[in-house]
Backbone as JSON, one array per atom type, in Angstrom:
{
  "sequence": "MEPQVSTVLKIQRLQTRGETIMKTDKINMVINMSILALLIYLAVAVKSLQKEVFWDKSIMKPAIGYDNSVELKYNIQELLNNVLREAINQTGEQ",
  "N": [[90.68, 131.84, 161.83], [90.25, 134.11, 160.52], [92.44, 134.65, 158.73], [91.96, 132.77, 156.64], [89.48, 133.62, 155.6], [90.17, 136.06, 154.51], [91.91, 135.27, 152.54], [90.27, 133.8, 150.87], [88.53, 135.78, 150.09], [90.37, 137.42, 148.65], [90.98, 135.71, 146.54], [88.49, 135.49, 145.34], [88.11, 138.15, 144.53], [90.15, 138.35, 142.67], [89.3, 136.49, 140.78], [87.01, 137.7, 139.93], [87.95, 139.9, 138.68], [89.21, 138.73, 136.59], [91.85, 137.85, 136.42], [93.02, 135.36, 137.28], [91.43, 133.71, 135.83], [92.1, 134.29, 133.2], [94.7, 133.35, 133.07], [94.34, 130.55, 133.39], [92.74, 130.08, 131.07], [94.56, 130.72, 129.04], [96.46, 128.76, 129.52], [94.93, 126.46, 129.02], [94.34, 126.87, 126.33], [96.9, 126.77, 125.14], [97.51, 124.06, 125.79], [95.44, 122.81, 124.3], [96.08, 123.57, 121.64], [98.62, 122.46, 121.34], [97.89, 119.74, 121.39], [96.29, 119.61, 119.16], [98.2, 120.21, 117.21], [99.92, 117.96, 117.52], [98.14, 115.95, 116.68], [97.71, 116.55, 114.0], [100.38, 116.27, 113.05], [100.72, 113.55, 113.44], [98.72, 112.45, 111.73], [99.76, 113.32, 109.22], [102.09, 111.87, 109.21], [101.25, 109.2, 109.24], [99.95, 109.09, 106.81], [102.14, 109.43, 105.08], [103.53, 107.12, 105.67], [101.75, 105.25, 104.67], [101.93, 105.52, 102.02], [104.43, 104.5, 101.52], [104.28, 101.77, 101.64], [105.08, 98.56, 100.67], [103.55, 96.26, 98.83], [103.05, 92.76, 99.44], [102.93, 89.98, 97.25], [101.23, 87.92, 98.09], [99.36, 89.24, 99.57], [96.22, 90.76, 99.44], [95.53, 93.56, 97.48], [94.24, 96.93, 98.06], [91.35, 98.05, 96.3], [90.64, 100.64, 95.88], [91.57, 103.55, 94.35], [93.38, 102.34, 92.79], [94.63, 101.88, 89.7], [94.21, 99.55, 87.39], [93.8, 99.08, 84.74], [95.47, 98.7, 82.46], [96.9, 96.4, 83.25], [94.72, 94.68, 83.57], [93.84, 94.42, 80.98], [96.02, 93.18, 79.78], [96.08, 90.75, 81.2], [93.61, 89.65, 80.37], [94.06, 89.3, 77.62], [96.2, 87.46, 77.65], [94.95, 85.3, 78.81], [93.05, 84.71, 76.84], [94.64, 84.14, 74.69], [95.96, 81.83, 75.69], [93.78, 80.12, 75.92], [93.1, 79.87, 73.19], [95.38, 78.69, 72.19], [95.34, 76.21, 73.51], [92.97, 75.22, 72.38], [93.69, 75.04, 69.63], [95.81, 73.22, 69.83], [94.39, 70.97, 70.72], [92.66, 70.45, 68.57], [94.48, 69.95, 66.65], [95.65, 67.56, 67.52], [93.59, 65.77, 67.27]],
  "CA": [[89.59, 131.89, 160.87], [90.34, 135.39, 159.81], [93.35, 134.6, 157.52], [91.3, 132.01, 155.64], [88.45, 134.46, 155.03], [90.77, 137.11, 153.69], [92.49, 134.61, 151.37], [89.15, 133.48, 149.97], [88.11, 137.12, 149.53], [91.36, 137.85, 147.64], [90.83, 134.82, 145.34], [87.25, 135.89, 144.68], [88.33, 139.42, 143.9], [90.99, 138.12, 141.49], [88.52, 135.89, 139.76], [85.99, 138.65, 139.34], [88.73, 140.86, 137.82], [89.62, 137.9, 135.42], [93.29, 137.64, 136.36], [93.31, 133.92, 137.39], [90.7, 133.03, 134.77], [92.89, 134.49, 131.98], [95.83, 132.42, 133.12], [93.89, 129.16, 133.07], [92.37, 130.03, 129.71], [95.76, 130.71, 128.27], [97.08, 127.42, 129.67], [94.08, 125.57, 128.24], [94.54, 127.12, 124.88], [98.2, 126.17, 124.8], [97.42, 122.62, 125.76], [94.67, 122.36, 123.17], [96.87, 123.83, 120.4], [99.66, 121.45, 121.19], [97.25, 118.48, 121.1], [95.87, 119.74, 117.72], [99.46, 120.07, 116.36], [100.27, 116.62, 117.57], [97.27, 115.11, 115.89], [98.07, 116.93, 112.63], [101.62, 115.65, 112.78], [100.43, 112.04, 113.39], [97.96, 112.24, 110.49], [100.7, 113.38, 108.09], [103.09, 110.76, 109.37], [100.46, 107.95, 108.9], [99.74, 109.2, 105.33], [103.42, 109.17, 104.37], [103.82, 105.72, 105.81], [100.84, 104.5, 103.86], [102.44, 105.66, 100.61], [105.67, 103.74, 101.41], [104.05, 100.31, 101.88], [105.29, 97.72, 99.49], [102.61, 95.08, 99.0], [103.51, 91.44, 99.06], [102.08, 89.34, 96.28], [100.22, 87.1, 98.73], [98.34, 90.07, 100.27], [95.33, 91.44, 98.51], [95.69, 95.06, 97.38], [92.97, 97.63, 98.02], [90.97, 98.49, 95.0], [90.44, 102.08, 95.89], [92.68, 104.34, 93.88], [94.37, 101.47, 92.1], [94.39, 101.78, 88.3], [94.63, 98.3, 86.85], [93.22, 98.85, 83.43], [96.47, 98.08, 81.56], [97.19, 94.98, 83.74], [93.59, 93.86, 83.29], [93.79, 94.08, 79.53], [97.09, 92.2, 79.53], [95.65, 89.47, 81.71], [92.57, 89.06, 79.54], [94.76, 88.87, 76.34], [96.96, 86.23, 77.9], [93.9, 84.24, 79.02], [92.45, 84.38, 75.56], [95.75, 83.48, 73.91], [96.17, 80.44, 76.21], [92.59, 79.25, 75.53], [93.16, 79.64, 71.73], [96.51, 77.74, 71.97], [94.82, 74.91, 73.93], [91.96, 74.72, 71.37], [94.37, 74.69, 68.51], [96.45, 71.98, 70.18], [93.38, 69.9, 70.86], [92.11, 70.11, 67.25], [95.68, 69.41, 65.95], [95.88, 66.23, 68.05], [92.5, 64.93, 66.81]],
  "C": [[89.71, 133.12, 160.02], [91.3, 135.37, 158.56], [92.69, 133.85, 156.32], [90.24, 132.9, 154.87], [89.05, 135.48, 154.1], [91.36, 136.46, 152.43], [91.37, 134.27, 150.41], [88.65, 134.74, 149.31], [89.06, 137.58, 148.44], [91.2, 136.99, 146.37], [89.56, 135.13, 144.57], [87.42, 137.23, 143.96], [89.2, 139.21, 142.59], [90.23, 137.49, 140.38], [87.5, 136.82, 139.12], [86.72, 139.57, 138.38], [89.24, 140.06, 136.54], [91.08, 137.6, 135.36], [93.61, 136.12, 136.41], [92.59, 133.22, 136.21], [91.48, 133.19, 133.51], [93.99, 133.6, 131.95], [95.4, 131.04, 132.79], [93.34, 129.06, 131.61], [93.46, 129.99, 128.76], [96.45, 129.28, 128.34], [96.29, 126.39, 128.87], [94.23, 125.71, 126.77], [95.89, 126.55, 124.39], [98.13, 124.65, 124.76], [96.54, 122.12, 124.54], [95.37, 122.52, 121.85], [97.89, 122.72, 120.29], [99.09, 120.06, 120.82], [96.83, 118.51, 119.59], [97.12, 119.53, 116.8], [99.99, 118.7, 116.38], [99.43, 115.69, 116.74], [97.48, 115.41, 114.39], [99.31, 116.2, 112.21], [101.49, 114.1, 112.56], [99.68, 111.66, 112.11], [98.9, 112.33, 109.22], [101.64, 112.2, 108.1], [102.41, 109.43, 108.9], [100.29, 107.93, 107.36], [101.02, 108.93, 104.58], [103.79, 107.72, 104.59], [102.94, 104.85, 104.94], [101.3, 104.51, 102.39], [103.75, 104.76, 100.45], [105.53, 102.23, 101.51], [104.28, 99.6, 100.58], [104.47, 96.39, 99.68], [103.27, 93.74, 98.56], [102.5, 90.79, 98.1], [101.01, 88.48, 96.88], [99.19, 87.91, 99.48], [97.46, 90.8, 99.23], [95.42, 92.96, 98.6], [94.31, 95.73, 97.49], [92.64, 98.09, 96.64], [90.73, 99.93, 94.82], [91.65, 102.77, 95.38], [93.69, 103.5, 93.07], [93.88, 101.32, 90.63], [95.0, 100.57, 87.7], [94.17, 98.01, 85.47], [94.2, 98.21, 82.48], [96.78, 96.67, 81.95], [95.99, 94.13, 83.48], [93.5, 93.4, 81.85], [94.85, 93.07, 79.16], [96.73, 90.8, 79.94], [94.54, 88.84, 80.89], [93.19, 88.55, 78.17], [95.46, 87.57, 76.54], [96.04, 85.06, 78.11], [93.32, 83.76, 77.64], [93.45, 83.63, 74.67], [96.02, 82.04, 74.38], [94.98, 79.57, 75.87], [92.66, 78.93, 74.07], [94.28, 78.63, 71.48], [96.0, 76.34, 72.35], [93.84, 74.32, 72.9], [92.66, 74.29, 70.09], [95.13, 73.4, 68.68], [95.56, 70.8, 70.18], [92.87, 69.46, 69.43], [93.32, 69.55, 66.37], [95.92, 67.89, 66.32], [94.77, 65.22, 67.54], [92.64, 64.68, 65.36]]
}
């Protein structure tokens, strides 16, 4: 029984002096920093992958951050031109 008591007392003395607590704090800090670094690395990797995506024409593109003003004007002009051509053709046939 005596050796166990002395071992417990030694551990308690070390903990009160902060020797073992400092070791576990440093280990926890290293683990937390490595997890943080891994999360930052993954976030950057996902962002770079997102930029490299080539959209298929059958898949709807997200509207956020997509400037389609020139394409929209072109589509409206083509629509109006097609409607005018059809109207001219119909009046010419009658």
